[in-house]
N, CA, C and O atoms as CSV, one atom per row, in Angstrom:
chain,resi,resn,atom,element,x,y,z
A,1,MET,N,N,5.001,-7.813,25.954
A,1,MET,CA,C,3.858,-7.298,25.220
A,1,MET,C,C,4.248,-5.978,24.566
A,1,MET,O,O,4.876,-5.126,25.194
A,2,GLU,N,N,3.875,-5.817,23.309
A,2,GLU,CA,C,4.137,-4.590,22.568
A,2,GLU,C,C,3.194,-3.491,23.054
A,2,GLU,O,O,2.080,-3.790,23.486
A,3,PRO,N,N,3.615,-2.224,22.992
A,3,PRO,CA,C,2.744,-1.128,23.438
A,3,PRO,C,C,1.426,-1.065,22.676
A,3,PRO,O,O,0.399,-0.713,23.255
A,4,ASP,N,N,1.436,-1.402,21.380
A,4,ASP,CA,C,0.223,-1.371,20.586
A,4,ASP,C,C,-0.769,-2.456,20.981
A,4,ASP,O,O,-1.962,-2.337,20.703
A,5,ASP,N,N,-0.281,-3.519,21.631
A,5,ASP,CA,C,-1.167,-4.615,22.017
A,5,ASP,C,C,-2.191,-4.180,23.063
A,5,ASP,O,O,-3.258,-4.784,23.167
A,6,ALA,N,N,-1.884,-3.149,23.832
A,6,ALA,CA,C,-2.781,-2.696,24.884
A,6,ALA,C,C,-3.911,-1.825,24.340
A,6,ALA,O,O,-4.920,-1.632,25.018
A,7,LEU,N,N,-3.756,-1.298,23.133
A,7,LEU,CA,C,-4.779,-0.428,22.560
A,7,LEU,C,C,-5.889,-1.258,21.927
A,7,LEU,O,O,-5.615,-2.226,21.218
A,8,PRO,N,N,-7.161,-0.875,22.185
A,8,PRO,CA,C,-8.245,-1.603,21.519
A,8,PRO,C,C,-8.264,-1.304,20.028
A,8,PRO,O,O,-7.867,-0.221,19.598
A,9,ARG,N,N,-8.716,-2.250,19.260
A,9,ARG,CA,C,-8.826,-2.061,17.816
A,9,ARG,C,C,-9.909,-1.036,17.531
A,9,ARG,O,O,-10.884,-0.959,18.280
A,10,PRO,N,N,-9.769,-0.233,16.454
A,10,PRO,CA,C,-10.801,0.771,16.138
A,10,PRO,C,C,-12.194,0.168,15.985
A,10,PRO,O,O,-13.181,0.788,16.381
A,11,SER,N,N,-12.287,-1.028,15.418
A,11,SER,CA,C,-13.606,-1.653,15.258
A,11,SER,C,C,-14.226,-1.980,16.611
A,11,SER,O,O,-15.446,-1.920,16.766
A,12,ASP,N,N,-13.386,-2.329,17.601
A,12,ASP,CA,C,-13.884,-2.591,18.948
A,12,ASP,C,C,-14.415,-1.309,19.574
A,12,ASP,O,O,-15.458,-1.313,20.228
A,13,LEU,N,N,-13.691,-0.212,19.368
A,13,LEU,CA,C,-14.131,1.076,19.908
A,13,LEU,C,C,-15.443,1.510,19.274
A,13,LEU,O,O,-16.328,2.029,19.955
A,14,LEU,N,N,-15.564,1.299,17.985
A,14,LEU,CA,C,-16.785,1.675,17.282
A,14,LEU,C,C,-17.971,0.864,17.782
A,14,LEU,O,O,-19.049,1.418,18.002
A,15,SER,N,N,-17.790,-0.429,17.963
A,15,SER,CA,C,-18.897,-1.258,18.449
A,15,SER,C,C,-19.289,-0.861,19.872
A,15,SER,O,O,-20.469,-0.905,20.219
A,16,GLN,N,N,-18.324,-0.478,20.693
A,16,GLN,CA,C,-18.641,0.008,22.041
A,16,GLN,C,C,-19.426,1.309,21.970
A,16,GLN,O,O,-20.369,1.517,22.734
A,17,LEU,N,N,-19.037,2.174,21.061
A,17,LEU,CA,C,-19.690,3.467,20.908
A,17,LEU,C,C,-21.159,3.309,20.519
A,17,LEU,O,O,-22.026,3.959,21.103
A,18,VAL,N,N,-21.441,2.463,19.552
A,18,VAL,CA,C,-22.819,2.329,19.082
A,18,VAL,C,C,-23.702,1.567,20.061
A,18,VAL,O,O,-24.927,1.663,19.989
A,19,ARG,N,N,-23.100,0.813,20.972
A,19,ARG,CA,C,-23.888,0.091,21.974
A,19,ARG,C,C,-24.129,0.909,23.233
A,19,ARG,O,O,-24.941,0.522,24.074
A,20,GLN,N,N,-23.443,2.023,23.374
A,20,GLN,CA,C,-23.567,2.819,24.596
A,20,GLN,C,C,-25.005,3.317,24.762
A,20,GLN,O,O,-25.625,3.794,23.811
A,21,ASP,N,N,-25.518,3.196,25.980
A,21,ASP,CA,C,-26.858,3.673,26.313
A,21,ASP,C,C,-26.843,5.195,26.333
A,21,ASP,O,O,-26.076,5.799,27.083
A,22,LEU,N,N,-27.685,5.816,25.517
A,22,LEU,CA,C,-27.728,7.274,25.424
A,22,LEU,C,C,-28.690,7.896,26.432
A,22,LEU,O,O,-28.649,9.105,26.659
A,23,ASP,N,N,-29.548,7.090,27.034
A,23,ASP,CA,C,-30.565,7.617,27.949
A,23,ASP,C,C,-29.994,8.454,29.094
A,23,ASP,O,O,-30.576,9.488,29.419
A,24,PRO,N,N,-28.892,8.061,29.715
A,24,PRO,CA,C,-28.400,8.870,30.843
A,24,PRO,C,C,-27.727,10.188,30.436
A,24,PRO,O,O,-27.422,11.009,31.301
A,25,LEU,N,N,-27.493,10.401,29.150
A,25,LEU,CA,C,-26.784,11.596,28.706
A,25,LEU,C,C,-27.724,12.800,28.622
A,25,LEU,O,O,-28.887,12.677,28.238
A,26,SER,N,N,-27.196,13.949,28.986
A,26,SER,CA,C,-27.962,15.184,28.887
A,26,SER,C,C,-27.978,15.664,27.437
A,26,SER,O,O,-27.256,15.148,26.585
A,27,VAL,N,N,-28.821,16.665,27.182
A,27,VAL,CA,C,-28.871,17.249,25.835
A,27,VAL,C,C,-27.504,17.817,25.472
A,27,VAL,O,O,-27.037,17.630,24.348
A,28,ALA,N,N,-26.865,18.500,26.397
A,28,ALA,CA,C,-25.538,19.074,26.128
A,28,ALA,C,C,-24.521,17.978,25.820
A,28,ALA,O,O,-23.690,18.135,24.924
A,29,GLU,N,N,-24.581,16.877,26.551
A,29,GLU,CA,C,-23.662,15.770,26.301
A,29,GLU,C,C,-23.937,15.128,24.938
A,29,GLU,O,O,-23.009,14.754,24.221
A,30,LEU,N,N,-25.203,15.005,24.596
A,30,LEU,CA,C,-25.555,14.447,23.284
A,30,LEU,C,C,-25.103,15.368,22.160
A,30,LEU,O,O,-24.597,14.899,21.141
A,31,GLU,N,N,-25.281,16.673,22.335
A,31,GLU,CA,C,-24.823,17.624,21.322
A,31,GLU,C,C,-23.316,17.584,21.169
A,31,GLU,O,O,-22.803,17.662,20.052
A,32,ALA,N,N,-22.599,17.462,22.279
A,32,ALA,CA,C,-21.138,17.358,22.222
A,32,ALA,C,C,-20.720,16.073,21.509
A,32,ALA,O,O,-19.754,16.061,20.746
A,33,ARG,N,N,-21.450,15.009,21.763
A,33,ARG,CA,C,-21.163,13.725,21.112
A,33,ARG,C,C,-21.384,13.835,19.605
A,33,ARG,O,O,-20.558,13.370,18.819
A,34,VAL,N,N,-22.497,14.450,19.204
A,34,VAL,CA,C,-22.792,14.636,17.786
A,34,VAL,C,C,-21.704,15.482,17.130
A,34,VAL,O,O,-21.239,15.157,16.037
A,35,ALA,N,N,-21.295,16.565,17.791
A,35,ALA,CA,C,-20.246,17.430,17.238
A,35,ALA,C,C,-18.942,16.650,17.067
A,35,ALA,O,O,-18.264,16.785,16.048
A,36,ALA,N,N,-18.597,15.845,18.051
A,36,ALA,CA,C,-17.371,15.047,17.960
A,36,ALA,C,C,-17.468,14.031,16.825
A,36,ALA,O,O,-16.507,13.827,16.083
A,37,LEU,N,N,-18.628,13.398,16.695
A,37,LEU,CA,C,-18.805,12.407,15.630
A,37,LEU,C,C,-18.793,13.067,14.257
A,37,LEU,O,O,-18.236,12.511,13.310
A,38,GLU,N,N,-19.403,14.247,14.138
A,38,GLU,CA,C,-19.358,14.965,12.859
A,38,GLU,C,C,-17.924,15.346,12.501
A,38,GLU,O,O,-17.535,15.286,11.334
A,39,GLY,N,N,-17.146,15.734,13.495
A,39,GLY,CA,C,-15.732,16.029,13.252
A,39,GLY,C,C,-14.975,14.802,12.793
A,39,GLY,O,O,-14.121,14.883,11.910
A,40,GLU,N,N,-15.287,13.664,13.393
A,40,GLU,CA,C,-14.619,12.415,13.003
A,40,GLU,C,C,-15.045,11.989,11.598
A,40,GLU,O,O,-14.232,11.465,10.837
A,41,ILE,N,N,-16.305,12.208,11.254
A,41,ILE,CA,C,-16.777,11.902,9.903
A,41,ILE,C,C,-16.026,12.755,8.889
A,41,ILE,O,O,-15.583,12.251,7.858
A,42,ALA,N,N,-15.885,14.033,9.177
A,42,ALA,CA,C,-15.156,14.935,8.269
A,42,ALA,C,C,-13.701,14.483,8.121
A,42,ALA,O,O,-13.150,14.501,7.021
A,43,ARG,N,N,-13.091,14.083,9.219
A,43,ARG,CA,C,-11.707,13.611,9.182
A,43,ARG,C,C,-11.582,12.348,8.335
A,43,ARG,O,O,-10.622,12.203,7.577
A,44,CYS,N,N,-12.538,11.439,8.458
A,44,CYS,CA,C,-12.535,10.208,7.659
A,44,CYS,C,C,-12.723,10.520,6.178
A,44,CYS,O,O,-12.057,9.937,5.323
A,45,ARG,N,N,-13.632,11.443,5.884
A,45,ARG,CA,C,-13.875,11.802,4.479
A,45,ARG,C,C,-12.638,12.441,3.852
A,45,ARG,O,O,-12.333,12.194,2.686
A,46,GLN,N,N,-11.926,13.262,4.625
A,46,GLN,CA,C,-10.691,13.866,4.120
A,46,GLN,C,C,-9.655,12.783,3.825
A,46,GLN,O,O,-8.951,12.841,2.817
A,47,ARG,N,N,-9.573,11.815,4.699
A,47,ARG,CA,C,-8.601,10.726,4.506
A,47,ARG,C,C,-8.954,9.897,3.284
A,47,ARG,O,O,-8.071,9.498,2.525
A,48,ILE,N,N,-10.237,9.635,3.091
A,48,ILE,CA,C,-10.691,8.899,1.910
A,48,ILE,C,C,-10.324,9.677,0.650
A,48,ILE,O,O,-9.817,9.107,-0.316
A,49,GLU,N,N,-10.581,10.979,0.669
A,49,GLU,CA,C,-10.274,11.809,-0.497
A,49,GLU,C,C,-8.781,11.787,-0.806
A,49,GLU,O,O,-8.389,11.681,-1.968
A,50,ARG,N,N,-7.946,11.887,0.232
A,50,ARG,CA,C,-6.497,11.832,0.012
A,50,ARG,C,C,-6.089,10.490,-0.581
A,50,ARG,O,O,-5.250,10.434,-1.481
A,51,ALA,N,N,-6.684,9.406,-0.076
A,51,ALA,CA,C,-6.333,8.072,-0.574
A,51,ALA,C,C,-6.749,7.911,-2.033
A,51,ALA,O,O,-5.994,7.363,-2.837
A,52,VAL,N,N,-7.939,8.382,-2.375
A,52,VAL,CA,C,-8.419,8.282,-3.755
A,52,VAL,C,C,-7.540,9.123,-4.678
A,52,VAL,O,O,-7.165,8.671,-5.760
A,53,ASN,N,N,-7.211,10.334,-4.259
A,53,ASN,CA,C,-6.360,11.204,-5.079
A,53,ASN,C,C,-4.965,10.613,-5.247
A,53,ASN,O,O,-4.383,10.685,-6.330
A,54,HIS,N,N,-4.432,10.032,-4.187
A,54,HIS,CA,C,-3.108,9.412,-4.252
A,54,HIS,C,C,-3.117,8.246,-5.239
A,54,HIS,O,O,-2.201,8.096,-6.047
A,55,LYS,N,N,-4.157,7.427,-5.163
A,55,LYS,CA,C,-4.255,6.285,-6.072
A,55,LYS,C,C,-4.395,6.771,-7.511
A,55,LYS,O,O,-3.763,6.223,-8.414
A,56,ALA,N,N,-5.211,7.788,-7.729
A,56,ALA,CA,C,-5.386,8.319,-9.088
A,56,ALA,C,C,-4.073,8.864,-9.625
A,56,ALA,O,O,-3.758,8.674,-10.799
A,57,SER,N,N,-3.303,9.539,-8.777
A,57,SER,CA,C,-2.006,10.069,-9.201
A,57,SER,C,C,-1.044,8.938,-9.561
A,57,SER,O,O,-0.333,9.010,-10.563
A,58,ALA,N,N,-1.031,7.911,-8.742
A,58,ALA,CA,C,-0.151,6.772,-9.010
A,58,ALA,C,C,-0.563,6.062,-10.288
A,58,ALA,O,O,0.288,5.693,-11.097
A,59,ASP,N,N,-1.861,5.869,-10.474
A,59,ASP,CA,C,-2.345,5.233,-11.715
A,59,ASP,C,C,-1.948,6.048,-12.931
A,59,ASP,O,O,-1.510,5.488,-13.936
A,60,ALA,N,N,-2.095,7.367,-12.852
A,60,ALA,CA,C,-1.760,8.225,-13.981
A,60,ALA,C,C,-0.256,8.157,-14.258
A,60,ALA,O,O,0.160,8.137,-15.417
A,61,LEU,N,N,0.544,8.122,-13.223
A,61,LEU,CA,C,1.996,8.069,-13.393
A,61,LEU,C,C,2.414,6.782,-14.110
A,61,LEU,O,O,3.274,6.820,-14.990
A,62,PHE,N,N,1.820,5.654,-13.747
A,62,PHE,CA,C,2.232,4.384,-14.320
A,62,PHE,C,C,1.584,4.097,-15.667
A,62,PHE,O,O,1.994,3.165,-16.357
A,63,ARG,N,N,0.579,4.878,-16.055
A,63,ARG,CA,C,-0.017,4.705,-17.392
A,63,ARG,C,C,0.836,5.328,-18.469
A,63,ARG,O,O,0.711,4.970,-19.641
A,64,GLN,N,N,1.707,6.260,-18.097
A,64,GLN,CA,C,2.510,6.962,-19.079
A,64,GLN,C,C,3.586,6.099,-19.657
A,64,GLN,O,O,4.353,6.554,-20.506
C-alpha cells in the first residue's frame, strides 16, 4: 500500500466536517473552529488567485 492510500480524500474530510454535531462544542471551541475555517477559506482564495494569474500569464505568453 502506498503512503498516500492511507490519507482520506479532501472531499471525505469536508463531508465529515459538515456532518459533525456542533451541539457538544463550547463557544470557545466554536470560535476556534470558525477562525480555523476562515483561515482555510483565505488559503483557498489565495490558491485560486494564483491559479487564475498563472493561467492568465500563460495565455498572454502564447498569444504573442
